[in-house]
Structure formats: structure tokens, C-alpha cells
N, C-alpha and C positions, 0 to 999 in steps of 0.2 A: 503494499498497501504505501503509494505516495502522498503529503499533505506540500502545503504549500502557504506560504505567509509572506502576506506583505511586512508588515515588521515580528525582527525580532524579540525572545517574550526571557526572562536574563535568564532563566534554571530550564531545559530541553530533557525530555526524556521521551521515551523511544524503544518500542518492545522489538527483539530479535526481528529481521530483514522490510521493518518499518524504517522510513525515505524523506531526506523534510527540504525541500524545497523554501532557504529564503536567503533577502537580500542581506548583504556586509559595505561596511561604505569600510574604502582602502584602510588598513594597520587595524583592523577589529582585531579582534584570535577570539579563540575560544582552547574550552578548561573542559576536556574530560577529569570530570569524575567520575566516576562510572562506570565500565565495558569498554565494549571493542570500537571502534568503527571504519567507516571509511567516507573519504571528503576528497571531491573530486571539484577542481580550483572552477574563477570560475572563467567559461570561454578569452584564449586569448588567437593569436594571430603571429605566425613565425613566416612569412613567408609568403605567399598565399592559402594557407595552409591552417584552419583552425584547428588550432590541437585546446586540452584543457587536462592536466594533471588530476591521481590519485592520489591522497595519499595516506595512512595507514598512520591510528592514530592507535593510542594503549592505557591504560586505566593511568592515569597522572602526569598524561603526555596535553604541554600547551602549544599551540600553534598560532602563527603568524599572517592570518592572510593581507599578497603585500600591494591586491588589485584589486578593489572591488567591485559587486558583480550579485552574480544569481550562483549561489555554493549550494552544494546538495549535500549533502549529514547521513549515511547509511549507517547501518546498525547490523552492527553479527553477531555483537551479545545485548543486551538488555544494556541502554550508557541512557545514565547520567549528566550529560550539557550545559555548560554556562557559553554564557556568546555574548564576547568582554569590546564594549564600543572603543575604540583610539585611542590611545590617551590626550590629542590635544580638539577630540571631543569633549575627555572630562575638561580634561584645564579651562576648554570656555562655559563649559556648565559651571565652574563653581567663581571664573570672573565674573559671569552672568548675577552667580546669589550673594558674591560682594558684591557690584555697583547693584545692586538691592538694599542694599542697606546704608544709608545717610552715612555714619562715620568713616565707612569704611570710601564711599569713597571721592570726603573732604579725603583720607590718605591720602587716596589714587592719583589724588588732583596739588598736593604737594609734593610731594615726593617723583614726583613722572612715568609713574605704572602702569 
């Protein structure tokens, strides 16, 4: 069974044989908390040929996705997977949260951050 999501949840659980397609941003990373899975990368070009790479993941592995696009995660055993946003997006959300607080905004204006 293949499921497609338009936005990735923080935590994903798949049974053996299940596949999940989801969009990721460049720099996102996957953490396999439990089980074994294969990750199929977004399509890329090599000359005039389209290719996709498959990366096997074992329990405890972390996989960074250098390119954004749609990936597919195939569960080989029961899988618990975490999807983490790119670090740049995390920093931007922290900066936005700090900007929302008047004192932090004042400090940023004073220090030139």
C-alpha cells in the first residue's frame, strides 16, 4: 500500500510492506528510530537520464536529503521514522519567535543582529 502526504508529520509509523511518499525541503533529514527501511530520493538528472537513488536505513540511522522534492519511504520491517526540518528553517522559526517578543526585537535593533 502506498500513501501520499502533502506535508510530513513529525513522526511516522509504517508496517512492513507499506510505502509513504512525502515532500521534503532541501537539507531535511530523516531519523529512523526503529526498524529497517529504504528511502528513494527525489528524481535527478545525469546528462539526459533521470535517476533516483535508494538508500537503506537501519535502526538509529540518520539520513540528510541534500535536494528537495518528493521522496518515498518503504518499510522493510515495522518502522518508526522522524522527519526533521532543515536547520535553516529551524533557525528562521526561532528568529521569528524572538522577533515576536518586543524586548528581543529591541535587543536585535541595538546589537544589529
